Backbone as numpy.savetxt, mean C-alpha at the origin, in Angstrom:
# Nx Ny Nz CAx CAy CAz Cx Cy Cz
-3.48 13.23 23.83 -2.78 13.32 22.57 -3.57 12.58 21.48
-3.82 11.30 21.68 -4.57 10.49 20.74 -5.03 9.23 21.47
-6.01 8.56 20.89 -6.47 7.32 21.52 -5.54 6.18 21.10
-5.42 5.23 21.98 -4.54 4.09 21.76 -5.21 3.12 20.79
-4.52 2.71 19.72 -5.12 1.74 18.80 -5.46 0.45 19.54
-6.55 -0.15 19.15 -7.04 -1.34 19.82 -6.00 -2.46 19.82
-5.23 -2.54 18.76 -4.21 -3.59 18.65 -3.22 -3.52 19.82
-2.94 -2.31 20.29 -2.01 -2.14 21.40 -2.74 -2.05 22.74
-3.93 -1.50 22.74 -4.68 -1.33 23.98 -4.94 -2.68 24.66
-5.19 -3.70 23.88 -5.45 -5.03 24.44 -4.24 -5.62 25.13
-3.06 -5.16 24.77 -1.83 -5.71 25.34 -1.43 -5.04 26.66
-2.05 -3.90 26.94 -1.68 -3.15 28.15 -2.40 -3.70 29.38
-1.65 -3.85 30.44 -2.26 -4.22 31.73 -2.89 -2.98 32.34
-3.92 -3.15 33.17 -4.53 -2.00 33.84 -3.50 -1.26 34.69
-3.57 0.07 34.65 -2.68 0.89 35.47 -1.35 1.23 34.83
-1.09 0.70 33.66 0.19 1.00 32.98 0.11 2.40 32.37
1.14 3.17 32.65 1.23 4.52 32.09 2.27 4.49 30.97
1.87 4.98 29.81 2.77 4.99 28.66 3.75 6.14 28.75
4.98 5.88 28.36 5.99 6.93 28.34 5.78 7.81 27.11
6.39 8.99 27.15 6.30 9.91 26.01 6.89 9.26 24.76
7.99 8.54 24.94 8.65 7.87 23.81 7.72 6.82 23.19
7.05 6.04 24.04 6.13 5.02 23.54 4.93 5.67 22.85
4.44 6.76 23.42 3.33 7.49 22.78 3.74 7.98 21.39
4.97 8.45 21.26 5.46 8.94 19.96 5.59 7.79 18.96
6.05 6.63 19.43 6.14 5.47 18.54 4.75 5.06 18.04
3.79 5.08 18.94 2.41 4.72 18.56 1.85 5.73 17.58
2.13 7.01 17.83 1.67 8.05 16.91 2.28 7.86 15.53
3.57 7.55 15.48 4.24 7.32 14.19 3.66 6.09 13.50
3.36 5.06 14.28 2.76 3.84 13.73 1.41 4.18 13.09
0.61 4.97 13.78 -0.70 5.37 13.24 -0.54 6.19 11.96
0.46 7.07 11.96 0.73 7.88 10.77 1.12 7.00 9.59
1.98 6.02 9.82 2.38 5.11 8.75 1.20 4.27 8.28
0.33 3.90 9.21 -0.87 3.15 8.85 -1.77 3.97 7.93
-1.94 5.27 8.25 -2.75 6.14 7.39 -2.11 6.29 6.02
-0.79 6.43 6.01 -0.07 6.54 4.73 -0.29 5.29 3.89
-0.26 4.13 4.55 -0.47 2.88 3.83 -1.88 2.83 3.23
-2.86 3.29 3.98 -4.23 3.32 3.49 -4.36 4.26 2.28
-3.73 5.43 2.38 -3.74 6.38 1.26 -3.03 5.80 0.05
-1.95 5.10 0.28 -1.20 4.46 -0.79 -2.05 3.40 -1.49
-2.78 2.61 -0.71 -3.67 1.62 -1.29 -4.74 2.27 -2.16
-5.27 3.42 -1.71 -6.26 4.15 -2.50 -5.65 4.65 -3.81
-4.43 5.18 -3.73 -3.74 5.66 -4.93 -3.49 4.51 -5.91
-3.08 3.37 -5.40 -2.84 2.20 -6.26 -4.13 1.78 -6.94
-5.23 1.79 -6.20 -6.53 1.44 -6.80 -6.88 2.39 -7.94
-6.66 3.69 -7.74 -6.96 4.68 -8.78 -6.09 4.44 -10.02
-4.81 4.19 -9.80 -3.89 3.96 -10.93 -4.29 2.68 -11.66
-4.67 1.65 -10.91 -5.11 0.38 -11.52 -6.36 0.60 -12.39
-7.30 1.41 -11.89 -8.51 1.71 -12.68 -8.13 2.45 -13.96
-7.19 3.40 -13.84 -6.73 4.13 -15.02 -6.08 3.17 -16.01
-5.27 2.23 -15.49 -4.63 1.24 -16.33 -5.68 0.39 -17.05
-6.68 -0.07 -16.32 -7.76 -0.87 -16.93 -8.46 -0.09 -18.03
-8.71 1.19 -17.77 -9.38 2.02 -18.75 -8.54 2.19 -20.02
-7.25 2.43 -19.84 -6.35 2.57 -21.00 -6.30 1.27 -21.79
-6.17 0.14 -21.09 -6.13 -1.16 -21.77 -7.42 -1.42 -22.54
-8.56 -1.11 -21.91 -9.84 -1.30 -22.60 -9.94 -0.43 -23.84
-9.52 0.83 -23.72 -9.57 1.74 -24.87 -8.64 1.27 -25.99
-7.45 0.81 -25.63 -6.51 0.32 -26.64 -7.07 -0.92 -27.34
-7.60 -1.84 -26.56 -8.16 -3.06 -27.16 -9.32 -2.72 -28.08
-10.15 -1.80 -27.65 -11.28 -1.38 -28.48 -10.81 -0.71 -29.77
-9.81 0.17 -29.67 -9.29 0.85 -30.86 -8.63 -0.14 -31.82
-7.88 -1.10 -31.29 -7.24 -2.10 -32.15 -8.28 -3.00 -32.82
-9.32 -3.36 -32.09 -10.38 -4.19 -32.66 -11.12 -3.42 -33.74
-11.39 -2.15 -33.50 -12.07 -1.32 -34.49 -11.21 -1.18 -35.74
-9.90 -0.98 -35.56 -8.98 -0.86 -36.69 -8.97 -2.15 -37.52
-8.93 -3.28 -36.82 -8.94 -4.56 -37.52 -10.26 -4.77 -38.25
-11.35 -4.39 -37.62 -12.67 -4.52 -38.24 -12.74 -3.67 -39.51
-12.22 -2.45 -39.46 -12.23 -1.56 -40.63 -11.38 -2.14 -41.76
-10.25 -2.74 -41.40 -9.41 -3.37 -42.42 -10.14 -4.52 -43.10
-10.82 -5.33 -42.29 -11.56 -6.47 -42.85 -12.69 -5.98 -43.75
-13.34 -4.91 -43.36 -14.43 -4.36 -44.17 -13.92 -3.84 -45.50
-12.71 -3.33 -45.50 -12.13 -2.80 -46.73 -11.39 -3.88 -47.53
-11.45 -5.10 -47.06 -10.82 -6.19 -47.77 -9.33 -6.30 -47.55
-8.79 -5.62 -46.59 -7.36 -5.68 -46.30 -7.11 -6.73 -45.23
-6.77 -7.91 -45.64 -6.53 -8.97 -44.68 -5.11 -8.94 -44.14
-4.22 -8.30 -44.86 -2.84 -8.17 -44.41 -2.65 -6.85 -43.68
-1.59 -6.77 -42.93 -1.27 -5.50 -42.29 -1.69 -5.40 -40.85
-2.14 -6.48 -40.25 -2.47 -6.42 -38.82 -1.18 -6.33 -38.03
-1.18 -5.63 -36.92 0.05 -5.50 -36.13 0.52 -6.85 -35.60
1.83 -7.06 -35.69 2.37 -8.30 -35.13 2.57 -8.13 -33.63
3.07 -9.17 -32.99 3.21 -9.16 -31.53 4.13 -8.05 -31.04
5.24 -7.82 -31.74 6.17 -6.76 -31.34 5.54 -5.38 -31.49
4.79 -5.18 -32.55 4.12 -3.89 -32.74 3.06 -3.66 -31.67
2.32 -4.72 -31.33 1.33 -4.61 -30.26 2.00 -4.27 -28.93
3.11 -4.92 -28.66 3.85 -4.66 -27.43 4.31 -3.20 -27.40
4.78 -2.71 -28.52 5.21 -1.31 -28.61 4.06 -0.34 -28.38
2.90 -0.66 -28.93 1.72 0.19 -28.73 1.33 0.23 -27.25
1.30 -0.94 -26.63 0.92 -0.98 -25.22 1.96 -0.28 -24.35
3.24 -0.46 -24.65 4.29 0.22 -23.88 4.16 1.73 -24.00
3.89 2.18 -25.22 3.77 3.61 -25.47 2.64 4.22 -24.62
1.55 3.52 -24.52 0.39 4.06 -23.81 0.38 3.75 -22.32
1.07 2.71 -21.91 0.99 2.27 -20.52 2.27 2.49 -19.70
3.34 2.91 -20.34 4.62 2.97 -19.62 4.57 3.89 -18.41
3.94 5.06 -18.52 3.88 5.98 -17.38 3.04 5.40 -16.25
1.94 4.73 -16.60 1.09 4.13 -15.58 1.84 3.01 -14.86
2.56 2.21 -15.63 3.32 1.10 -15.04 4.43 1.63 -14.15
5.09 2.70 -14.58 6.15 3.31 -13.75 5.57 3.83 -12.43
4.39 4.46 -12.50 3.75 4.96 -11.28 3.41 3.81 -10.35
2.85 2.75 -10.92 2.50 1.58 -10.10 3.74 0.98 -9.45
4.80 0.88 -10.22 6.04 0.30 -9.68 6.55 1.11 -8.50
6.54 2.43 -8.62 7.03 3.26 -7.51 6.11 3.17 -6.31
4.80 3.09 -6.53 3.85 2.97 -5.41 4.02 1.62 -4.71
4.18 0.56 -5.48 4.37 -0.76 -4.87 5.70 -0.84 -4.12
6.73 -0.20 -4.65 8.01 -0.18 -3.96 7.86 0.53 -2.61
7.17 1.67 -2.62 6.94 2.40 -1.37 6.11 1.55 -0.40
5.13 0.83 -0.95 4.28 -0.01 -0.11 5.10 -1.11 0.59
6.02 -1.70 -0.13 6.87 -2.75 0.45 7.68 -2.19 1.62
8.33 -1.04 1.40 9.13 -0.44 2.47 8.25 0.00 3.64
7.07 0.50 3.33 6.15 0.93 4.37 5.69 -0.25 5.22
5.40 -1.37 4.58 4.98 -2.56 5.33 6.11 -3.07 6.22
7.34 -3.01 5.74 8.48 -3.41 6.57 8.62 -2.48 7.77
8.48 -1.17 7.53 8.57 -0.20 8.62 7.47 -0.42 9.65
6.26 -0.71 9.17 5.14 -0.96 10.08 5.38 -2.20 10.94
5.91 -3.26 10.33 6.19 -4.48 11.10 7.25 -4.22 12.18
8.30 -3.51 11.79 9.36 -3.19 12.76 8.81 -2.32 13.89
8.02 -1.33 13.51 7.45 -0.41 14.49 6.51 -1.15 15.44
5.70 -2.04 14.91 4.76 -2.81 15.73 5.53 -3.68 16.73
6.57 -4.34 16.26 7.39 -5.18 17.13 8.03 -4.35 18.25
8.56 -3.19 17.92 9.19 -2.32 18.92 8.16 -1.84 19.95
6.98 -1.47 19.48 5.92 -1.01 20.39 5.49 -2.13 21.32
5.30 -3.32 20.75 4.89 -4.46 21.58 5.95 -4.78 22.64
7.21 -4.66 22.27 8.31 -4.90 23.21 8.27 -3.86 24.32
8.06 -2.60 23.97 7.98 -1.52 24.96 6.77 -1.68 25.87
5.65 -2.13 25.32 4.46 -2.36 26.13 4.71 -3.49 27.12
5.36 -4.53 26.66 5.70 -5.65 27.55 6.59 -5.16 28.70
7.56 -4.33 28.38 8.45 -3.79 29.42 7.67 -2.91 30.39
6.76 -2.08 29.87 5.95 -1.21 30.74 5.04 -2.06 31.63
4.48 -3.12 31.07 3.64 -4.03 31.87 4.46 -4.65 33.01
5.67 -5.08 32.69 6.54 -5.70 33.70 6.94 -4.70 34.78
7.26 -3.46 34.38 7.62 -2.43 35.34 6.46 -2.13 36.29
5.27 -2.01 35.74 4.09 -1.72 36.56 3.79 -2.88 37.49
3.91 -4.10 36.98 3.68 -5.28 37.83 4.70 -5.34 38.96
5.96 -5.04 38.66 7.00 -5.04 39.69 6.75 -3.94 40.72
6.33 -2.76 40.26 6.05 -1.66 41.17 4.86 -2.00 42.07
3.84 -2.62 41.49 2.66 -3.01 42.27 3.02 -4.10 43.29
3.90 -4.99 42.91 4.32 -6.07 43.80 5.09 -5.50 44.99
5.97 -4.50 44.71 6.77 -3.88 45.76 5.92 -3.06 46.71
4.84 -2.46 46.20 4.01 -1.61 47.04 3.06 -2.41 47.93
2.91 -3.71 47.67 2.04 -4.55 48.49 2.71 -5.06 49.68
């Protein structure tokens, strides 16, 4: 079906046979792990987009201020609330995307921890069953 992740393979005693249920849990764990990796890649892309937007906004605002100074207009620079509004207008969708990705990441990490604990518990039980069977056969 698939190879056993090293994190779990080290916990198995020699001769232990995994049940179908345990194999499915491990498969689901691997799937969630891949999803987490893809999610991290998506977050990195969104962060780069956010950085690019912020850089472009800062550059445009600096250029606007420079043009005002060149024209002798010392008044009229955006105040803090106006700047906040400008940034919200340009960054709100990116921030919303990041928030939803991070929320998914939190739930995914919790699911992975629970799944890992359940798999480790099942491996321990399988190890004990095999040890007991080997003891009885001797």
